[in-house]
N, C-alpha and C positions, 0 to 999 in steps of 0.2 A: 275433737272423735275424727276418727278416720277411718274411712271406710273402703275395702276394695270392691269396685261396684263391677259384676260382669254379665254376660247375656249371651243370650243364643249361642250356648253350646253345644247343642243339637247333637246328643249321644246318642247312640241305637244301640240295638242287643247285641249286636255282631265287633262294635268294637272297633271297627275297619272302616275304610273308606267305601265313599257312597257311589252312585254311578258320575258324578261330577270329579268324584277325586278330593273331594272333602273329608278329612278325617276327624270331626269334633272329640276323639279321645286323645288322639296324638296331640290336637289344638292345645288342648285343655291341661294335659301333662307338660307340653312344652314352655304355655305361657307360666304356668306355676313353678316350674322350675327356674324359668327366667325372673321371677319374682322371687325367688329364695330372699335376697337382700331384704325384703319389707317385712321388717317384724315388729313396728309399733301399729298396730291394728286391732280396733274395736269392734268391727264386723266387716264380715264377708256380704253381699246382698247380692243375689242371682236373678236377674229379671227378665223371665221367662225363656221359652223355647230351651227348657232346660233337657230334654228330650225331643229326638225328631220323630221317632215311632211309637213314642206315649209306650213303652214297654217297663216292665219291673225291673228288665237287666238294667236298662238305662239309669233309672233313678238312682238304682242301688251302686253303679260305680260313678255318680255324679256325687253323691252320699261320701262314698268311701274317698274319693280325691280329695272336696274339698272340706271334710270334716276333717282329714288329716293334716290338710295343709294350715285352717283356721285355728283348728285344736292346739298346733303346736307354739300360737301367738297368742293364746289363750281368747281369740275369739269364737264368735258363734257365727253359723251361716245360716243366712234367711232367701227363700226361695218363694217366686211368682209361679203363676203359670203362664203359660204362652199360646199361642193359637197352634201349635206342634203338638202342645201338652195334651194328655187325657187324663183326666181329675180323679176318676179312679185309682188307676194306678200310681198317682202322683202321692193322692192321700195315703193310701198304702205304705208306702216306703218315708216320705218326707212330710207325712201329716197337715198340720195347716201350714208348713212351712218356715214353723218356729220351734225353737226347743223346748221353750216353756213359754207360750205365751201369755199376755196378761189379759189378752180379749180375744174373742174368734166369732166371726160371723160363719155361719153355715145356711147356704140359701137352697131354696127349693130344687135347682137344677143341680145341686152339689157345688155351687160355688163357695169358695171360701176365703177370709180375708183374715190376716191376726196383727195385733198388736202387740210391740215390748219394749220395754226402757231399756237404751243401751246409753251409759253415761250422761244421764238427765235427758238424753233426748227420746222422744216416743217415736220408734220407727213402725209404721202402718204399712203391709203388705195387700194388695187388693186385685184382684181376680179379674181380668178384662177379656176372658177368653170366650170367643162365641162359636161352639162346636160346628167343624165343618168348612167356617170361614175364616179369611185372611183379616179380617177389621175387627176392631175390638168395642168392647160397649159395657158399661158398669149398672149392671141393674137396681132397681130401685131400693132394694133392701140393703144393698151394701150403702148405697150412697144415704140413707137416713141414719145406718149402723154409723156411717163414719160422723155423719152430723151430729148424732148425740154424743160419740167419743171425743169430737173438739171441742165441746162446751167447756170440757175442762182442760186449759192450758198443760202441757207439758213444762216441767222443771227449765228445758232451753230450748223447746220447739219442737214441731214435729217435723218428720220426714216422710212422702208416700214412695213406693214403689210397687209401679206394676208395669206391664209389658206393651201395651201401645201407645203411643206417644200421644199427648192433644195438642200437640203442634206438630207442625211440617211444613217442609221447603216448598217452592213453586213446581212439585212435582207429582205428577198426576196418581202414580203408586201408592205414594204416601198419603197423598189428600184422601185416596179410596180406603185404603186399608190402617188408617192409624185409628185412634179414638174417635169413634161416631158421636159420642154425647159428650165433647169435652165443655159446653155451654153450663151442661147439668152439675159436672164437677166444678166448674168455676165457681157456681151460686154457693156449693156446699161448702169451698173452703175458705170464701171471701169474709175477711176481716178476722180469719182464724190464725194460729201458730203457726200452720205449715209454711215453712221459709222454702224448702226443696222437693223436689218431685223428680225420681229417678226411674230410666224408662229403656227401654231396646227396641229389639223389631225391626229397626232400619238399617241395621246395621253398617250407621256410620255415627258420626259424633255431630250433636247438635245441641245448639245452645238457645232456650227461648224464655218463655215468660209466660205463667196462668196467675191472673190476680197478681198477689204479693210474692207466689212464688217462683222461685229459678225452677226451670224443668233443665233435666240434660238427659241426654240420648247416648248412652254409652256406644262403639261401633263393637261388632259381632267377635267372638272368639273364634266360631269355624271358620268364618269367611268375613271381609271388609266387601261393602259396596265403591265403586269407584264411581265419583259423581264427573271425571272427565270423560264420560263414555256421552255419545249423541242425545241430546235431548228425546226423551221417548223411549230409550232403552235403558238396560241394563245388563251391567257388567258388577262381577264378584269375582274378588282378588282373595289369593291367600293371604295369611298374617294374624294371626292370634292378637287379639288387643283387648285391652280393658281401661278401667279409669281408676283413679286414685281422688279421692273425694274428702278433702279437711274443712271439717266444719267449728265455728267455734274459733277460730283464728281474727284476726284485723283484715279486713276488708273477704271475708268469706262470704259465700262457700269459695274455696279456692278447689279449682279442679283441673286436672291435666289427663291426657291419654297416656298409657303405656302401653308400646307394640313390641312384641316377643322378636326376637331374631328367629328367623325359621330359613330353612332351604330354597324353599319356594315361594317365599316373600313374594308377594307383587304379580305372581304369575297369576294368569284367568282361571277362576275354575269353571264360570259358565258367563255368555252374552247372550241375550236375549233380546230380540229387534222389536220393532215395535209394533207386529202383528202379534207375536208372542205376548207381549207385556197386556196390550188391550186384552188378550184372552185371560189373562190372571187377574186384572181388574175384574171382567165381567163374570168368571168364573168363582171369585174371592170377596168379591167387595158387596157393600149392600145392595140391594136390586135400585135403590130409591135415592143412591147417593149421586149429588150434582158436581159433575168431575170439571166443570167448564168456570 
């Protein structure tokens, strides 16, 4: 089982660069061109922030580019929402995020989760979007749905995919804007066949663990966060990136990052100082979050 894991494409209706000069469409096109040699894929998984502006046009462009790439390889594309996504437009264009889901959860606020089996692996996408905020949360309905789904093990095991990581480095903005109820998710998956959790959101790669499952956070397509910046600040750089996940192999899961060659690779997209980051956390984080 081989998965191409993408996240944070941040496409918009214009299809051009934003105010900082980041261009999600160009970055995605370059990445897919650079990964033209990858042919043995079972799935392409996009863990949120598919659109930067929540527009129908952005989702349609994502579907066109990624379905074409995956289709030529006999693979399907699976999508989850992120904090920049808009649920109604996402659903209008991408449905549940699955081509032919075997199970779908639809919440009262428009949350959507889905499950499909790929080569014996159950792939479950979850919706961690909190409208208007940067942090993530899984509602009780989704967790109950997931709990019931996991009662029956899949032939090879289960993979979860969603936007906001349940793990974080010792970085204030990550702790504030990650998944806020990771303990509830941990209780839900404890002792089940969940072996891997795929996330995005942080725009850099992190390996962690939640109960028995490995947690992998893939770097962003539109930009990457450079952790050599001074603590408390944030620096984003150009350089489309993705991950290749290999399951079922000895010593697996085996995961490595793929960095596309780009003319502006490593150049700064933006730099935010400590005051700006405090404002971001105050505006987009949960009001009761403890950041100490």
